[in-house]
N, C-alpha and C positions, 0 to 999 in steps of 0.2 A: 504494500500500500504506500502511496506517496501523496504529496500535496502540491499545490500550485505555488510557485515562487514567482512573483510577478513585479517586484520592485527592486531596482538596483540599489545596493547599499551605497550610501554617501558616507565615505569614511571620515569626513570632517564633521558631519552632523551625527552619524551613528557611532559615537565614540566608544560606548561600552559594548564590546562584542566578546562573548565567551564561547569556548567550545562547549558542546553538550555536557561533557564530563565536568568542566569547570562550573557550569551552571548547576548541575546536580549537586556538586560539592558546596556551592554557595547556599543553596536551599537547605541542604542537610545541616550545615553549620550555622544557619540562622542569619547569614549576612544579607540575604535578600528574601523578601516575603511578598505575598500578594498585595498588601496595602501600600507598599513603598514605591510602586511604579507599575510599568507594564513592559512586556517584551514580546518579541515575535521570532518565529523559527526562521533560520537562514540556511541556505545551501548554495554553493558556487557563487558567492557574493550577491545573491538575490534573496530578498526576504518575502515571507508570506504575510497574509493578513490574519493568520491563525495565532491567537494570543497564547502564550506559553502556559498559563495557569488553567486554561480551559481545553487544551488539546494535547495529545501525546507527541513526542518528538518525531515519530515515524522515521523518515529518511533525512531529517535535518542534521547538520553537522555543527551548527553554531546557533547562538541566541543573540539578538541585539536588544539591549535593555535601556529603558528610559526611566530614570529616577524622577520621583515627584519633587 
């Protein structure tokens, strides 16, 4: 199963980019949680419109995170 990645990452604007492993570690260690911002799944420098706290990673390799 895969998702649609339809927006190119803007590396100047999308500053917080994590690998899926780094993302999972940040959640596990309490550094990031649902109420402190929002994030989207990324693959091949393209992001999806699927929010990370409401969908599984599937084939994503990274997360772009936007803190509040």
